[in-house]
C-alpha positions as CSV (number, residue, x, y, z in Angstrom):
1,M,-9.5,-17.7,-27.2
2,S,-9.4,-15.8,-23.7
3,P,-6.7,-13.2,-23.6
4,Y,-5.9,-14.7,-20.2
5,E,-6.0,-18.2,-21.1
6,K,-2.5,-19.3,-20.0
7,S,-2.8,-17.4,-16.7
8,A,-6.0,-19.2,-15.9
9,A,-4.4,-22.6,-16.7
10,L,-1.3,-21.9,-14.6
11,F,-3.5,-20.7,-11.6
12,K,-5.5,-23.8,-11.9
13,A,-2.3,-25.8,-11.7
14,A,-1.0,-23.7,-8.9
15,S,-4.2,-24.3,-6.9
16,E,-3.5,-28.1,-6.8
17,L,0.1,-27.5,-5.6
18,I,0.0,-24.3,-3.6
19,P,-2.6,-23.4,-0.9
20,G,-5.1,-21.0,-2.6
21,G,-2.7,-21.1,-5.7
22,V,-0.6,-18.4,-4.3
23,N,2.3,-17.8,-1.9
24,S,0.8,-14.7,-0.2
25,P,-3.0,-14.6,0.2
26,V,-3.9,-11.3,-1.3
27,R,-2.3,-12.3,-4.6
28,A,-5.3,-14.7,-5.1
29,W,-7.4,-11.8,-6.4
30,Q,-10.4,-13.1,-4.4
31,A,-11.5,-9.6,-3.3
32,V,-11.7,-8.4,-6.9
33,G,-13.5,-11.6,-8.3
34,L,-10.8,-12.5,-11.0
35,T,-8.3,-14.9,-11.7
36,P,-4.8,-13.5,-11.1
37,R,-2.5,-12.8,-14.0
38,M,0.7,-14.8,-14.1
39,I,3.4,-12.2,-14.5
40,V,6.6,-13.1,-16.4
41,R,8.4,-10.0,-16.9
42,G,8.8,-6.3,-15.9
43,A,10.4,-3.3,-17.5
44,G,10.3,0.2,-16.2
45,A,6.7,1.0,-15.0
46,R,5.2,-2.0,-17.0
47,V,4.7,-5.6,-16.3
48,F,3.8,-8.4,-18.9
49,D,1.8,-11.5,-18.2
50,V,2.3,-15.0,-19.5
51,D,-0.3,-14.4,-22.2
52,G,1.6,-11.4,-23.6
53,N,-0.6,-8.6,-22.0
54,S,1.0,-5.3,-21.0
55,Y,0.0,-3.3,-17.8
56,L,0.9,-0.2,-16.3
57,D,1.9,-1.2,-12.9
58,Y,1.2,0.6,-9.6
59,V,2.0,-2.6,-7.5
60,G,5.7,-2.3,-7.7
61,S,6.1,-5.6,-5.8
62,W,4.1,-4.1,-3.0
63,G,6.5,-1.0,-2.7
64,P,10.1,-2.2,-3.1
65,L,10.5,-1.1,-6.8
66,I,10.8,2.7,-6.3
67,L,13.1,2.7,-9.5
68,G,10.9,0.7,-11.5
69,H,11.2,-2.9,-12.7
70,A,14.4,-4.3,-13.8
71,A,16.2,-1.1,-13.2
72,P,19.6,-1.3,-15.0
73,P,21.7,-0.4,-11.9
74,V,20.1,-3.1,-9.9
75,V,20.0,-5.7,-12.4
76,A,23.9,-5.0,-13.1
77,A,24.6,-5.1,-9.4
78,V,22.7,-8.4,-8.9
79,A,24.5,-10.0,-11.9
80,A,27.9,-8.9,-10.7
81,A,27.3,-10.2,-7.0
82,A,25.7,-13.5,-8.2
83,A,28.9,-14.0,-10.4
84,L,31.1,-14.0,-7.2
85,G,28.8,-16.4,-5.3
86,T,25.3,-16.4,-4.1
87,S,25.7,-17.1,-0.5
88,F,28.5,-17.6,2.0
89,G,27.1,-17.9,5.5
90,A,29.9,-15.5,6.4
91,P,30.3,-11.8,6.8
92,T,30.8,-9.9,3.7
93,P,31.9,-6.3,2.9
94,G,28.5,-5.5,1.3
95,E,26.6,-6.2,4.5
96,V,28.9,-3.6,6.3
97,E,28.2,-1.1,3.5
98,L,24.5,-1.4,3.7
99,A,24.5,-1.0,7.5
100,R,26.6,2.1,7.1
101,V,24.2,3.5,4.5
102,L,21.1,2.8,6.6
103,C,22.6,4.2,9.8
104,A,23.7,7.2,8.0
105,A,20.2,8.0,6.4
106,V,17.8,7.0,9.1
107,P,17.8,9.2,12.1
108,G,16.8,6.4,14.7
109,L,19.5,4.0,13.8
110,D,22.7,3.8,15.8
111,M,23.2,0.1,14.9
112,V,21.3,-2.2,12.7
113,R,21.0,-5.9,11.9
114,L,19.9,-7.3,8.5
115,V,17.3,-10.0,8.1
116,N,15.3,-11.6,5.2
117,S,11.8,-9.9,5.4
118,G,9.8,-7.3,7.1
119,T,8.1,-9.9,9.3
120,E,11.6,-11.0,10.5
121,A,12.4,-7.4,11.2
122,T,9.3,-6.8,13.3
123,M,9.3,-10.0,15.3
124,S,13.0,-9.5,16.1
125,A,12.4,-5.9,17.2
126,L,9.6,-7.1,19.5
127,R,11.8,-9.8,21.0
128,L,14.4,-7.2,21.7
129,A,11.8,-4.9,23.1
130,R,10.7,-7.6,25.5
131,G,14.0,-8.7,26.6
132,A,15.3,-5.3,27.1
133,T,12.3,-4.1,29.2
134,G,11.5,-7.4,30.8
135,R,7.9,-6.6,30.0
136,P,5.4,-8.9,28.0
137,R,2.7,-6.7,26.6
138,L,2.6,-4.9,23.3
139,I,0.4,-2.2,21.8
140,K,-0.3,-2.0,18.1
141,F,-3.1,-0.4,16.1
142,D,-6.1,-1.6,14.2
143,G,-5.5,-2.0,10.6
144,C,-1.7,-1.8,10.9
145,Y,-0.1,-4.9,9.6
146,H,3.4,-5.9,10.9
147,G,3.9,-9.3,9.3
148,H,2.4,-12.6,10.2
149,A,4.1,-13.3,13.6
150,D,1.7,-14.4,16.2
151,S,1.7,-11.3,18.1
152,F,0.9,-9.1,15.4
153,L,-2.1,-10.8,13.8
154,V,-4.7,-9.1,16.2
155,A,-6.9,-6.7,14.1
156,A,-4.3,-6.6,11.5
157,G,-4.5,-5.1,8.1
158,S,-3.2,-6.0,4.5
159,G,-4.3,-9.6,3.6
160,V,-5.9,-10.3,6.9
161,L,-8.2,-7.5,6.4
162,T,-8.6,-8.1,2.7
163,Q,-9.6,-11.8,3.4
164,A,-11.7,-10.9,6.5
165,I,-9.8,-13.2,8.7
166,P,-10.3,-12.3,12.3
167,G,-6.5,-12.8,13.4
168,S,-5.5,-16.3,12.6
169,P,-6.2,-20.0,13.9
170,G,-3.0,-21.3,15.2
171,V,-2.2,-18.2,17.3
172,P,-2.4,-19.3,21.0
173,P,-4.8,-17.2,23.0
174,E,-2.1,-16.6,25.6
175,I,0.1,-15.0,23.0
176,A,-2.8,-12.9,21.4
177,G,-3.8,-11.7,24.9
178,L,-0.6,-10.0,25.3
179,T,-1.3,-7.6,22.3
180,L,-3.5,-4.6,22.9
181,S,-4.9,-3.3,19.6
182,L,-6.1,0.2,19.7
183,P,-7.6,2.6,17.1
184,Y,-5.1,4.3,14.9
185,N,-4.7,8.0,15.6
186,D,-6.3,7.8,18.9
187,L,-3.8,9.1,21.6
188,E,-6.4,9.1,24.4
189,A,-6.9,5.2,24.0
190,V,-3.0,4.7,24.2
191,G,-2.8,6.8,27.4
192,Q,-5.7,4.9,29.0
193,A,-4.0,1.6,28.0
194,A,-0.6,2.6,29.3
195,G,-2.3,3.7,32.6
196,R,-4.2,0.3,32.8
197,Y,-1.1,-1.7,32.5
198,P,1.7,0.2,34.3
199,G,5.1,-1.7,34.0
200,E,3.8,-4.3,31.7
201,I,4.0,-2.7,28.2
202,A,7.3,-3.4,26.5
203,A,6.6,-1.5,23.1
204,I,4.3,0.4,21.0
205,I,4.6,-0.5,17.4
206,V,3.3,1.7,14.7
207,E,3.2,2.4,11.0
208,P,3.9,6.1,11.1
209,V,2.0,6.1,7.8
210,A,-0.2,3.2,7.7
211,G,-0.3,1.2,4.5
212,N,-1.9,-1.8,5.1
213,M,-5.5,-0.6,5.6
214,G,-4.9,1.7,2.7
215,V,-2.8,4.7,3.2
216,V,-3.7,6.5,6.4
217,P,-1.4,9.1,7.5
218,A,-0.7,9.8,11.3
219,R,-2.8,13.0,12.3
220,P,-0.6,16.0,13.5
221,G,0.6,15.3,16.9
222,F,-0.2,11.5,17.0
223,L,3.6,10.4,16.6
224,E,4.8,13.2,19.0
225,G,2.2,12.0,21.5
226,L,3.3,8.3,21.2
227,R,6.9,9.5,21.8
228,Q,5.8,11.4,25.1
229,I,3.6,8.4,26.4
230,C,6.6,6.1,25.8
231,D,9.1,8.3,27.6
232,A,6.8,8.8,30.6
233,A,6.0,5.1,31.0
234,G,9.4,3.4,30.0
235,I,7.9,2.1,26.9
236,L,9.9,1.5,23.6
237,L,8.5,3.1,20.5
238,I,9.0,1.0,17.4
239,F,8.4,2.4,13.9
240,D,7.4,0.0,11.4
241,E,9.1,1.7,8.3
242,V,9.1,-1.5,5.9
243,I,6.9,0.6,3.6
244,T,7.8,4.2,4.5
245,G,11.5,3.7,4.8
246,F,13.2,5.4,1.8
247,R,9.8,5.8,0.2
248,V,8.4,9.0,1.8
249,A,11.9,10.4,2.5
250,R,15.3,9.0,2.4
251,G,15.3,8.8,6.2
252,G,11.7,7.6,6.2
253,A,8.6,8.9,8.1
254,Q,10.8,9.7,11.0
255,E,12.8,12.3,9.0
256,L,9.6,13.6,7.5
257,Y,7.7,14.1,10.8
258,G,10.8,14.6,13.1
259,V,9.9,11.9,15.6
260,K,12.7,9.5,16.4
261,P,11.7,6.0,17.6
262,D,13.7,3.7,19.9
263,L,13.7,0.9,17.4
264,T,12.9,0.9,13.5
265,C,12.0,-1.9,11.2
266,L,12.8,-1.7,7.4
267,G,12.4,-3.8,4.4
268,K,11.1,-3.6,0.8
269,I,13.1,-0.6,-0.9
270,I,16.3,-1.5,1.1
271,G,16.4,-4.8,-0.8
272,G,15.7,-3.3,-4.3
273,G,13.3,-5.9,-4.9
274,L,15.2,-8.8,-3.3
275,P,14.3,-10.3,0.2
276,V,15.9,-8.0,2.7
277,G,14.7,-6.7,6.1
278,A,16.5,-4.9,8.9
279,Y,15.8,-3.8,12.4
280,G,17.9,-1.3,14.4
281,G,17.9,1.4,16.8
282,R,19.7,2.9,19.9
283,R,23.0,1.4,20.6
284,D,22.2,0.3,24.2
285,L,19.3,-1.8,22.9
286,M,21.1,-3.2,19.7
287,T,24.0,-4.5,21.8
288,Q,21.7,-6.6,23.8
289,M,21.4,-8.9,20.7
290,A,23.6,-12.0,20.5
291,P,26.4,-12.3,20.2
292,S,26.9,-9.0,22.1
293,G,24.2,-9.8,24.5
294,P,21.9,-12.5,25.6
295,I,18.8,-11.8,23.2
296,Y,19.0,-14.4,20.4
297,Q,18.1,-13.9,16.7
298,A,19.8,-15.5,13.7
299,G,19.3,-16.2,10.0
300,T,21.2,-18.4,7.6
301,L,20.7,-15.9,4.6
302,S,20.6,-12.7,6.5
303,G,22.9,-10.3,4.8
304,N,22.9,-12.3,1.6
305,P,25.4,-10.8,-0.8
306,V,23.2,-10.7,-3.9
307,A,20.2,-9.1,-2.0
308,V,22.4,-6.6,-0.3
309,A,23.9,-5.6,-3.8
310,A,20.4,-5.0,-4.9
311,G,19.6,-2.8,-2.0
312,L,22.9,-0.8,-2.2
313,A,22.2,-0.1,-6.1
314,T,18.8,1.1,-5.1
315,L,19.8,3.4,-2.4
316,A,22.7,4.7,-4.3
317,A,20.4,5.7,-7.1
318,L,17.9,7.5,-4.8
319,T,20.7,9.9,-3.9
320,E,20.3,11.5,-7.3
321,P,19.4,15.2,-6.9
322,G,15.7,15.8,-7.3
323,T,14.7,12.2,-6.5
324,Y,12.2,12.8,-3.8
325,E,11.0,16.1,-5.2
326,D,10.2,14.2,-8.5
327,L,8.3,11.4,-6.4
328,E,6.3,14.1,-4.4
329,E,5.3,16.0,-7.6
330,K,4.1,12.8,-9.2
331,G,2.2,11.7,-6.3
332,A,0.5,15.0,-5.7
333,W,-0.5,15.5,-9.3
334,L,-2.1,11.9,-9.6
335,A,-3.9,12.3,-6.3
336,R,-5.2,15.7,-7.3
337,E,-6.2,14.8,-10.8
338,L,-8.0,11.5,-9.7
339,A,-9.8,13.4,-7.1
340,S,-11.0,15.9,-9.7
341,A,-12.0,13.3,-12.2
342,A,-14.1,11.5,-9.7
343,A,-15.9,14.8,-8.7
344,R,-16.6,15.4,-12.3
345,K,-18.3,12.1,-12.5
346,G,-20.1,12.3,-9.2
347,V,-18.2,9.4,-7.5
348,D,-17.7,9.5,-3.8
349,L,-13.8,9.3,-3.4
350,T,-11.2,10.1,-0.8
351,V,-7.6,10.1,-1.9
352,N,-5.1,9.8,1.0
353,R,-1.5,10.3,-0.1
354,V,1.9,10.7,1.5
355,G,4.6,11.2,-1.1
356,S,4.6,8.5,-3.8
357,M,2.1,6.3,-2.1
358,L,-1.7,6.7,-2.2
359,T,-5.1,5.0,-1.8
360,L,-8.4,5.7,-3.4
361,F,-11.2,5.0,-0.8
362,F,-14.7,4.8,-2.4
363,T,-16.2,6.8,0.4
364,A,-16.8,10.5,1.0
365,G,-14.3,10.3,3.9
366,P,-12.3,11.2,5.7
367,V,-10.4,8.2,6.4
368,N,-8.2,8.5,9.5
369,S,-8.7,5.0,11.0
370,L,-9.6,1.4,10.2
371,E,-13.2,1.9,11.0
372,E,-13.4,4.8,8.5
373,A,-11.4,2.8,5.9
374,K,-14.0,0.0,6.2
375,K,-16.8,2.4,5.2
376,S,-15.4,2.3,1.7
377,N,-17.5,0.7,-1.0
378,L,-16.0,-2.5,-1.8
379,T,-18.3,-3.3,-4.6
380,R,-17.3,0.0,-6.3
381,F,-13.5,-0.9,-5.6
382,R,-14.1,-4.2,-7.3
383,Q,-15.7,-2.5,-10.4
384,F,-12.9,0.1,-10.5
385,F,-10.1,-2.5,-10.3
386,Q,-11.7,-4.6,-13.1
387,G,-12.3,-1.6,-15.3
388,M,-8.7,-0.4,-14.8
389,L,-7.3,-3.8,-15.5
390,E,-9.3,-3.9,-18.8
391,A,-7.8,-0.6,-19.6
392,G,-4.3,-1.9,-19.0
393,I,-3.6,-0.4,-15.4
394,S,-2.5,-3.0,-12.8
395,L,-3.5,-1.9,-9.2
396,A,-3.2,-3.8,-5.9
397,P,-6.2,-6.3,-5.7
398,S,-7.5,-4.9,-2.4
399,Q,-9.1,-1.7,-1.3
400,F,-6.8,-1.8,1.8
401,E,-3.5,-1.5,0.1
402,A,-1.5,1.3,-1.4
403,L,-0.7,2.4,-4.9
404,F,3.0,3.1,-5.5
405,I,4.5,5.4,-8.0
406,S,8.0,4.8,-9.2
407,R,10.8,6.8,-10.7
408,A,10.0,4.9,-13.9
409,H,6.5,6.4,-14.2
410,T,6.3,9.2,-16.6
411,P,3.9,12.1,-16.9
412,E,2.3,10.3,-19.8
413,D,1.7,7.2,-17.7
414,L,0.0,9.3,-15.0
415,E,-2.2,11.2,-17.7
416,Q,-3.1,7.7,-19.1
417,T,-4.0,6.5,-15.5
418,V,-6.5,9.5,-15.0
419,I,-8.0,9.0,-18.4
420,A,-8.5,5.3,-17.7
421,A,-10.1,6.1,-14.3
422,E,-12.5,8.6,-15.7
423,G,-13.5,6.3,-18.3
424,V,-14.4,3.7,-15.8
425,W,-16.3,6.1,-13.8
426,A,-18.1,7.4,-16.8
427,R,-19.7,4.0,-17.2
428,W,-21.1,4.1,-13.6
429,N,-23.6,6.9,-14.5
């Protein structure tokens, strides 16, 4: 009997009912040549599949679970909120409190609106930028993924990159033509584009630490340069901090790097594992959203009380002294030891890291852009993923995603990971 028999059977059934058998493309594991494991439970740093196999998990629901799976304060908050009612379609005290916490923590937020996902946050921020400026065009960066809205699927990262999909059928060329996608970390290209379309560019949207072509940090001066270009040309600067918000620092990358955007998009951690997103920024911009102003956006489940409770419990736990120091120490240790192990085994490896998020690129590097990320050896990544899974380590099933460390990961977990990686690499020689 296969140790994954039940997962295989369930995935076969899912493939008859759900396109590709999954509800988000990268979960299909096509890039790693395996059938996905069907997960039924998580606890701390581990997940368990339907066949009873246990894995040390570095996916963390793609970043939200910074406290680990089924963190007791989050579970308790969700249970208490659900017992009072799961949705009201009316304002609640919890959403006011979450807005207060977000605005207090994130430098660029004077006001904020809650939505249901990162995609909703980015598409709403773009609508606000276009409405506020009266301009149609958008600048994004190659390999950055801002959700699946039409304007963002030009040279996108994440699943679009993993699946090698060139944008997407169904996006009208007239919409795609309003998006300028430029090389990440290339200020000269941004300046040239701003000069080519004076008075036409509403916004520049950027992941201040790219996480969807693998982890690619902004080079020193890049974010500051974007701020200067935007100020000079009347362009709004949008930070997509769906991944980095409350991950790389409590105030996100804008706190870490000291650059304040006009608008900020949040998600993942602020929902504690439940569907929550948010967008916010300068008061003069946010008051242009209905019902205060003429720019419309709405959502039946926005500010859902159960999801808000999970987010508040997570953000409260992150105020514990030493939290971010602990995550930084874990991330630095794991990155350093994996790089050392690869060097001992003669494996070409570049480890990019910011805080508790990192990516192992199977290339000699460096990796500062999408083109450099694409030089990574995908065959080696596939072999590495498969070998680590056999050793009981669950990684994101794509070279172009991040590995996330949580508060639940112990030093022993990290040591186990390095030992497993070195064992995989030893078999390559």
